[in-house]
Z-matrix of the N, CA and C atoms (Angstrom, degrees):
N
C 1 1.441
C 2 1.523 1 107.70
N 3 1.326 2 117.23 1 123.34
C 4 1.450 3 120.14 2 -178.27
C 5 1.521 4 110.59 3 -107.30
N 6 1.303 5 114.48 4 151.18
C 7 1.458 6 121.58 5 177.65
C 8 1.517 7 107.48 6 -102.34
N 9 1.331 8 117.56 7 120.99
C 10 1.459 9 118.11 8 -178.54
C 11 1.527 10 112.09 9 -66.19
N 12 1.310 11 114.34 10 147.43
C 13 1.454 12 120.38 11 177.23
C 14 1.528 13 107.88 12 -79.57
N 15 1.327 14 115.39 13 131.81
C 16 1.452 15 121.81 14 -179.50
C 17 1.522 16 107.98 15 -116.12
N 18 1.321 17 116.02 16 127.26
C 19 1.463 18 121.42 17 178.43
C 20 1.526 19 108.39 18 -98.15
N 21 1.331 20 115.90 19 126.31
C 22 1.464 21 121.26 20 -179.89
C 23 1.516 22 109.84 21 -130.44
N 24 1.314 23 114.76 22 150.02
C 25 1.462 24 120.40 23 174.89
C 26 1.518 25 108.31 24 -91.60
N 27 1.310 26 115.02 25 141.43
C 28 1.461 27 120.63 26 -179.52
C 29 1.530 28 107.59 27 -144.10
N 30 1.312 29 116.47 28 146.82
C 31 1.460 30 121.19 29 179.60
C 32 1.528 31 108.46 30 -99.61
N 33 1.326 32 114.65 31 124.72
C 34 1.467 33 121.46 32 178.75
C 35 1.522 34 107.34 33 -124.79
N 36 1.319 35 115.72 34 119.26
C 37 1.469 36 121.86 35 179.32
C 38 1.531 37 111.25 36 51.54
N 39 1.326 38 115.58 37 41.52
C 40 1.452 39 120.73 38 176.41
C 41 1.520 40 115.27 39 82.53
N 42 1.333 41 117.54 40 0.88
C 43 1.456 42 121.53 41 -179.23
C 44 1.522 43 109.89 42 -115.73
N 45 1.325 44 115.45 43 133.48
C 46 1.457 45 120.73 44 179.25
C 47 1.525 46 109.45 45 -83.76
N 48 1.328 47 116.14 46 133.13
C 49 1.452 48 121.54 47 177.30
C 50 1.519 49 108.85 48 -140.04
N 51 1.305 50 117.09 49 161.95
C 52 1.460 51 122.09 50 177.64
C 53 1.513 52 109.32 51 -106.58
N 54 1.314 53 115.46 52 140.61
C 55 1.461 54 121.99 53 178.47
C 56 1.521 55 107.63 54 -130.32
N 57 1.331 56 116.03 55 130.99
C 58 1.457 57 121.56 56 178.17
C 59 1.522 58 109.51 57 -109.36
N 60 1.331 59 115.99 58 120.10
C 61 1.466 60 122.33 59 179.63
C 62 1.524 61 109.83 60 -141.81
N 63 1.309 62 115.84 61 154.97
C 64 1.450 63 121.12 62 172.24
C 65 1.528 64 108.92 63 -68.78
N 66 1.322 65 116.59 64 153.83
C 67 1.465 66 121.59 65 -178.95
C 68 1.524 67 112.55 66 -53.13
N 69 1.321 68 117.76 67 -40.27
C 70 1.468 69 120.83 68 -178.14
C 71 1.529 70 111.06 69 -61.74
N 72 1.323 71 117.25 70 -37.89
C 73 1.464 72 119.81 71 179.23
C 74 1.523 73 111.29 72 -73.43
N 75 1.335 74 117.97 73 -37.70
C 76 1.462 75 119.36 74 174.86
C 77 1.527 76 110.24 75 -59.99
N 78 1.340 77 116.26 76 -44.19
C 79 1.460 78 119.56 77 -178.79
C 80 1.527 79 111.06 78 -65.15
N 81 1.334 80 117.00 79 -43.71
C 82 1.460 81 120.23 80 177.38
C 83 1.512 82 111.93 81 -60.01
N 84 1.322 83 116.25 82 -42.53
C 85 1.455 84 120.89 83 179.30
C 86 1.525 85 111.00 84 -63.70
N 87 1.329 86 117.25 85 -42.99
C 88 1.466 87 121.34 86 177.52
C 89 1.520 88 111.10 87 -62.51
N 90 1.325 89 116.89 88 -41.78
C 91 1.468 90 120.87 89 179.29
C 92 1.523 91 111.30 90 -63.03
N 93 1.314 92 116.77 91 -43.96
C 94 1.467 93 121.22 92 -179.90
C 95 1.529 94 109.93 93 -64.78
N 96 1.329 95 116.95 94 -44.74
C 97 1.469 96 120.80 95 178.97
C 98 1.528 97 109.92 96 -60.30
N 99 1.320 98 117.26 97 -44.63
C 100 1.462 99 120.61 98 179.45
C 101 1.510 100 112.41 99 -63.47
N 102 1.319 101 116.27 100 -41.69
C 103 1.467 102 120.96 101 178.58
C 104 1.518 103 111.22 102 -61.65
N 105 1.313 104 116.86 103 -34.90
C 106 1.470 105 121.83 104 -178.54
C 107 1.524 106 113.09 105 -93.47
N 108 1.324 107 115.24 106 3.18
C 109 1.468 108 121.42 107 -179.10
C 110 1.518 109 111.65 108 56.12
N 111 1.330 110 115.00 109 45.40
C 112 1.460 111 122.98 110 176.92
C 113 1.514 112 108.84 111 -117.90
N 114 1.324 113 115.85 112 155.15
C 115 1.455 114 118.12 113 169.97
C 116 1.527 115 107.37 114 -76.24
N 117 1.303 116 115.39 115 158.76
C 118 1.456 117 120.17 116 176.99
C 119 1.528 118 109.79 117 -59.75
N 120 1.315 119 116.83 118 -41.37
C 121 1.472 120 120.94 119 178.79
C 122 1.525 121 112.00 120 -61.72
N 123 1.323 122 117.21 121 -40.99
C 124 1.471 123 120.03 122 179.41
C 125 1.523 124 111.49 123 -65.66
N 126 1.332 125 116.87 124 -42.15
C 127 1.462 126 119.94 125 179.39
C 128 1.526 127 110.28 126 -65.22
N 129 1.329 128 117.20 127 -44.73
C 130 1.463 129 120.45 128 179.34
C 131 1.528 130 110.73 129 -64.34
N 132 1.315 131 117.97 130 -37.09
C 133 1.464 132 120.91 131 177.43
C 134 1.527 133 110.89 132 -62.07
N 135 1.321 134 116.66 133 -39.74
C 136 1.462 135 120.56 134 178.31
C 137 1.526 136 110.57 135 -66.60
N 138 1.326 137 116.43 136 -43.27
C 139 1.470 138 120.36 137 177.30
C 140 1.525 139 109.60 138 -60.68
N 141 1.325 140 116.63 139 -43.71
C 142 1.458 141 121.50 140 179.95
C 143 1.524 142 111.10 141 -60.90
N 144 1.317 143 117.34 142 -43.83
C 145 1.465 144 122.06 143 179.96
C 146 1.526 145 111.54 144 -64.83
N 147 1.334 146 117.11 145 -37.45
C 148 1.466 147 121.54 146 -175.35
C 149 1.522 148 114.41 147 -86.29
N 150 1.319 149 118.36 148 -8.96
C 151 1.473 150 118.47 149 -177.36
C 152 1.516 151 110.13 150 -73.74
N 153 1.330 152 114.33 151 145.23
C 154 1.458 153 120.39 152 -176.54
C 155 1.522 154 112.10 153 -103.67
N 156 1.309 155 117.55 154 -24.81
C 157 1.461 156 121.66 155 179.34
C 158 1.522 157 108.47 156 -165.01
N 159 1.308 158 115.87 157 170.42
C 160 1.457 159 120.28 158 -179.81
C 161 1.517 160 111.59 159 83.62
N 162 1.321 161 114.47 160 172.71
C 163 1.461 162 118.34 161 -179.53
C 164 1.525 163 110.60 162 -86.47
N 165 1.317 164 115.93 163 169.39
C 166 1.461 165 121.15 164 -175.28
C 167 1.528 166 111.92 165 -63.88
N 168 1.317 167 117.82 166 -41.28
C 169 1.471 168 120.20 167 179.06
C 170 1.528 169 111.09 168 -58.91
N 171 1.317 170 116.50 169 -43.72
C 172 1.472 171 120.34 170 177.78
C 173 1.519 172 111.15 171 -64.29
N 174 1.328 173 116.99 172 -41.96
C 175 1.462 174 120.86 173 179.60
C 176 1.529 175 110.59 174 -61.41
N 177 1.325 176 116.94 175 -39.89
C 178 1.466 177 120.35 176 178.94
C 179 1.520 178 110.27 177 -66.49
N 180 1.328 179 117.71 178 -45.20
C 181 1.476 180 120.78 179 178.52
C 182 1.530 181 110.59 180 -57.51
N 183 1.336 182 116.24 181 -46.39
C 184 1.465 183 120.02 182 -179.70
C 185 1.527 184 111.31 183 -64.50
N 186 1.332 185 116.80 184 -39.21
C 187 1.463 186 120.25 185 177.98
C 188 1.524 187 110.86 186 -61.34
N 189 1.321 188 117.49 187 -48.50
C 190 1.470 189 121.45 188 -179.22
C 191 1.527 190 109.69 189 -62.72
N 192 1.324 191 117.45 190 -45.18
C 193 1.463 192 121.19 191 178.15
C 194 1.525 193 110.96 192 -59.26
N 195 1.326 194 116.80 193 -49.38
C 196 1.467 195 120.90 194 -179.03
C 197 1.523 196 111.65 195 -63.50
N 198 1.331 197 116.83 196 -38.13
C 199 1.462 198 120.89 197 179.15
C 200 1.529 199 110.79 198 -59.83
N 201 1.316 200 116.89 199 -49.23
C 202 1.462 201 119.75 200 -178.82
C 203 1.522 202 112.58 201 -73.46
N 204 1.320 203 117.72 202 -30.27
C 205 1.470 204 119.81 203 174.48
C 206 1.526 205 109.80 204 -65.41
N 207 1.325 206 117.07 205 -42.13
C 208 1.466 207 120.91 206 178.75
C 209 1.525 208 110.33 207 -63.42
N 210 1.317 209 117.71 208 -40.86
C 211 1.467 210 121.05 209 178.68
C 212 1.517 211 111.67 210 -66.00
N 213 1.335 212 116.09 211 -29.83
C 214 1.460 213 120.65 212 179.61
C 215 1.529 214 111.61 213 -83.85
N 216 1.324 215 116.87 214 -4.81
C 217 1.457 216 120.77 215 178.42
C 218 1.515 217 113.59 216 84.14
N 219 1.315 218 118.10 217 16.36
C 220 1.456 219 121.31 218 176.79
C 221 1.519 220 106.83 219 -80.46
N 222 1.327 221 116.03 220 113.26
C 223 1.460 222 119.96 221 -171.10
C 224 1.518 223 114.18 222 -90.15
N 225 1.314 224 118.23 223 -7.16
C 226 1.460 225 119.14 224 -175.89
C 227 1.523 226 112.64 225 -106.12
N 228 1.326 227 117.01 226 33.63
C 229 1.460 228 120.45 227 178.89
C 230 1.519 229 108.92 228 -61.05
N 231 1.327 230 118.50 229 118.62
C 232 1.463 231 121.04 230 -173.95
C 233 1.524 232 114.63 231 -66.27
N 234 1.311 233 118.63 232 -21.55
C 235 1.448 234 120.73 233 -177.17
C 236 1.524 235 111.54 234 -109.76
N 237 1.327 236 115.59 235 17.60
C 238 1.461 237 120.64 236 -176.16
C 239 1.521 238 112.00 237 -56.91
N 240 1.306 239 117.97 238 -40.33
C 241 1.463 240 120.84 239 -178.16
C 242 1.515 241 111.72 240 -63.75
N 243 1.313 242 117.12 241 -35.34
C 244 1.464 243 120.67 242 -177.00
C 245 1.518 244 112.07 243 -65.60
N 246 1.317 245 117.44 244 -28.64
C 247 1.467 246 120.44 245 -177.69
C 248 1.520 247 112.37 246 -120.82
N 249 1.317 248 117.50 247 19.64
C 250 1.463 249 120.72 248 -174.08
C 251 1.519 250 112.76 249 -58.86
N 252 1.312 251 118.02 250 -37.59
C 253 1.453 252 119.84 251 -179.65
C 254 1.515 253 111.67 252 -67.35
N 255 1.314 254 116.81 253 -24.55
C 256 1.452 255 120.61 254 -179.33
C 257 1.523 256 112.32 255 -84.04
N 258 1.322 257 117.83 256 -15.10
C 259 1.460 258 121.92 257 -178.32
C 260 1.522 259 112.79 258 -92.87
N 261 1.284 260 118.23 259 1.91
C 262 1.466 261 121.31 260 -175.27
C 263 1.514 262 112.29 261 -59.67
N 264 1.329 263 117.34 262 -28.01
C 265 1.466 264 120.78 263 -177.99
C 266 1.513 265 114.00 264 -91.94
N 267 1.335 266 118.54 265 0.50
C 268 1.474 267 121.12 266 -176.70
C 269 1.513 268 111.91 267 -61.99
């Protein structure tokens, strides 16, 4: 079963950009933003600022993966350092 990729426009620091993610990642991102009482744009802007390499879609996927791995107690998340500042509220 595949999840279709959905392309959405989002405003980051006053600039409109497009991000393509699978539905599961959009939902995870929305859930995390809601839990932290952030707008989706604010959370994505933070991810964008903290990414060290790769494109924004990849950075978001890694952030969502690392967030749920941290919540599950998986301590060897390979991208944990890239999003460590975002996991402080976990």
